[in-house]
MARDREN-254405 format. One record per residue: residue number from 1; x, y, z negated of N, C-alpha, C in turn. Coordinates in nm, 3 decimals, padded with zeros to 5 digits. Example, Ala and Ser with C-alpha at 12.3 -4.5 7.8 and 13.67 -1.06 7.14 Angstrom:
BEGIN
LUMVEX   n      nX      nY      nZ     caX     caY     caZ      cX      cY      cZ
LUMVEX   1  01.319 -00.569 -00.780  01.230 -00.450 -00.780  01.320 -00.330 -00.780
LUMVEX   2  01.285 -00.225 -00.708  01.367 -00.106 -00.714  01.290  00.003 -00.787
# end
This chain:
BEGIN
LUMVEX   n      nX      nY      nZ     caX     caY     caZ      cX      cY      cZ
LUMVEX   1  00.098 -00.105  00.006 -00.004  00.019 -00.019  00.121  00.090  00.063
LUMVEX   2  00.207  00.099 -00.022  00.280  00.228 -00.085  00.335  00.315  00.078
LUMVEX   3  00.312  00.218  00.173  00.402  00.207  00.306  00.266  00.316  00.372
LUMVEX   4  00.152  00.306  00.340  00.052  00.330  00.429  00.034  00.472  00.392
LUMVEX   5  00.156  00.550  00.227  00.148  00.728  00.257  00.202  00.779  00.381
LUMVEX   6  00.308  00.670  00.484  00.350  00.760  00.565  00.242  00.712  00.684
LUMVEX   7  00.202  00.573  00.692  00.140  00.531  00.821  00.022  00.615  00.864
LUMVEX   8 -00.081  00.686  00.796 -00.169  00.725  00.764 -00.197  00.818  00.847
LUMVEX   9 -00.069  00.946  00.837 -00.055  01.055  00.870  00.037  01.086  01.029
LUMVEX  10  00.080  00.943  01.043  00.152  00.948  01.162  00.081  00.890  01.243
LUMVEX  11 -00.061  00.846  01.249 -00.173  00.834  01.330 -00.219  00.954  01.348
LUMVEX  12 -00.255  00.978  01.268 -00.344  01.085  01.243 -00.267  01.230  01.391
LUMVEX  13 -00.165  01.244  01.298 -00.090  01.263  01.379 -00.065  01.308  01.544
LUMVEX  14 -00.007  01.150  01.546 -00.035  01.089  01.694 -00.120  01.126  01.778
LUMVEX  15 -00.290  01.104  01.715 -00.373  01.083  01.795 -00.447  01.203  01.843
LUMVEX  16 -00.417  01.314  01.743 -00.421  01.468  01.788 -00.399  01.542  01.876
LUMVEX  17 -00.234  01.443  01.898 -00.081  01.528  01.956 -00.146  01.476  02.142
LUMVEX  18 -00.204  01.309  02.125 -00.196  01.228  02.243 -00.367  01.306  02.325
LUMVEX  19 -00.458  01.332  02.207 -00.567  01.393  02.285 -00.543  01.568  02.351
LUMVEX  20 -00.477  01.626  02.286 -00.417  01.762  02.327 -00.337  01.707  02.442
LUMVEX  21 -00.275  01.641  02.460 -00.159  01.647  02.618 -00.253  01.565  02.711
LUMVEX  22 -00.339  01.482  02.638 -00.482  01.445  02.809 -00.561  01.533  02.829
LUMVEX  23 -00.640  01.568  02.740 -00.667  01.706  02.786 -00.628  01.789  02.858
LUMVEX  24 -00.505  01.875  02.809 -00.411  01.950  02.912 -00.424  01.938  03.020
LUMVEX  25 -00.363  01.780  02.991 -00.271  01.750  03.133 -00.354  01.646  03.304
LUMVEX  26 -00.409  01.587  03.142 -00.461  01.454  03.275 -00.680  01.500  03.233
LUMVEX  27 -00.764  01.608  03.255 -00.817  01.647  03.258 -00.914  01.569  03.365
LUMVEX  28 -00.933  01.531  03.476 -00.966  01.406  03.562 -01.029  01.309  03.496
LUMVEX  29 -00.932  01.230  03.374 -00.935  01.090  03.345 -01.108  01.113  03.231
LUMVEX  30 -01.174  01.084  03.217 -01.280  01.077  03.160 -01.269  01.029  03.046
LUMVEX  31 -01.358  01.063  02.989 -01.337  01.088  02.794 -01.288  01.030  02.730
LUMVEX  32 -01.383  00.881  02.757 -01.356  00.753  02.696 -01.269  00.675  02.721
LUMVEX  33 -01.168  00.716  02.853 -01.036  00.650  02.851 -00.946  00.724  02.749
LUMVEX  34 -00.966  00.872  02.777 -00.878  00.916  02.728 -00.851  00.877  02.550
LUMVEX  35 -00.948  00.872  02.530 -00.980  00.855  02.376 -00.915  00.715  02.340
LUMVEX  36 -00.933  00.589  02.435 -00.903  00.491  02.421 -00.695  00.434  02.432
LUMVEX  37 -00.682  00.557  02.507 -00.510  00.575  02.525 -00.476  00.676  02.420
LUMVEX  38 -00.562  00.757  02.360 -00.514  00.820  02.235 -00.480  00.721  02.075
LUMVEX  39 -00.633  00.649  02.133 -00.633  00.548  01.959 -00.525  00.458  02.001
LUMVEX  40 -00.501  00.403  02.115 -00.397  00.308  02.148 -00.296  00.317  02.145
LUMVEX  41 -00.244  00.456  02.150 -00.116  00.532  02.142 -00.089  00.531  02.005
LUMVEX  42 -00.191  00.602  01.918 -00.177  00.621  01.744 -00.172  00.513  01.666
LUMVEX  43 -00.217  00.380  01.720 -00.197  00.235  01.661 -00.123  00.198  01.690
LUMVEX  44 -00.026  00.194  01.813  00.073  00.129  01.788  00.226  00.222  01.725
LUMVEX  45  00.184  00.352  01.717  00.270  00.426  01.667  00.281  00.415  01.489
LUMVEX  46  00.149  00.437  01.458  00.157  00.336  01.296  00.248  00.193  01.284
LUMVEX  47  00.193  00.093  01.338  00.224 -00.065  01.337  00.378  00.014  01.350
LUMVEX  48  00.455  00.001  01.422  00.574  00.077  01.451  00.668  00.113  01.337
LUMVEX  49  00.515  00.268  01.260  00.616  00.333  01.169  00.561  00.220  01.056
LUMVEX  50  00.497  00.129  01.001  00.455  00.029  00.905  00.614 -00.012  00.829
LUMVEX  51  00.654 -00.087  00.988  00.722 -00.171  01.018  00.913 -00.125  00.959
LUMVEX  52  00.905  00.002  01.050  01.049  00.089  01.051  01.057  00.144  00.932
LUMVEX  53  00.983  00.172  00.873  01.003  00.276  00.720  00.966  00.222  00.616
LUMVEX  54  01.022  00.081  00.605  00.994  00.004  00.490  01.033  00.013  00.390
LUMVEX  55  01.196  00.065  00.374  01.216  00.114  00.276  01.252  00.231  00.235
LUMVEX  56  01.222  00.358  00.314  01.179  00.519  00.288  01.073  00.528  00.246
LUMVEX  57  00.962  00.423  00.255  00.855  00.458  00.224  00.866  00.438  00.074
LUMVEX  58  00.857  00.338  00.018  00.925  00.297 -00.096  01.023  00.384 -00.243
LUMVEX  59  01.127  00.440 -00.157  01.165  00.577 -00.216  01.123  00.672 -00.182
LUMVEX  60  01.032  00.701 -00.091  01.002  00.793 -00.062  00.852  00.799 -00.252
LUMVEX  61  00.811  00.703 -00.275  00.681  00.679 -00.343  00.791  00.684 -00.552
LUMVEX  62  00.853  00.639 -00.542  00.943  00.648 -00.654  01.027  00.749 -00.615
LUMVEX  63  01.051  00.885 -00.526  01.142  01.060 -00.569  00.987  01.090 -00.665
LUMVEX  64  00.857  01.098 -00.539  00.762  01.124 -00.604  00.705  01.131 -00.753
LUMVEX  65  00.705  01.008 -00.791  00.665  00.930 -00.917  00.766  01.019 -01.031
LUMVEX  66  00.891  01.030 -00.999  01.026  01.076 -01.094  01.015  01.210 -01.083
LUMVEX  67  00.951  01.265 -00.989  00.945  01.470 -01.019  00.772  01.465 -01.074
LUMVEX  68  00.679  01.360 -01.029  00.579  01.371 -01.180  00.574  01.376 -01.285
LUMVEX  69  00.637  01.287 -01.346  00.699  01.232 -01.508  00.826  01.356 -01.541
LUMVEX  70  00.835  01.480 -01.437  00.967  01.558 -01.526  00.895  01.655 -01.611
# end
């Protein structure tokens, strides 16, 4: 569960950035297809973040708890 602290914001940021890029540059593509492309990209980036940020997420949570306890 600690890793989801980083994964969820990455998914949201990638989704909105992908939608912005698709709306700006590829307006001829239908909206449902753009939503599927953006959702697929955001889920893929979330999965990659989940596996690559394993140690960093644990260190991030521990550092936050240390600052909170001071």
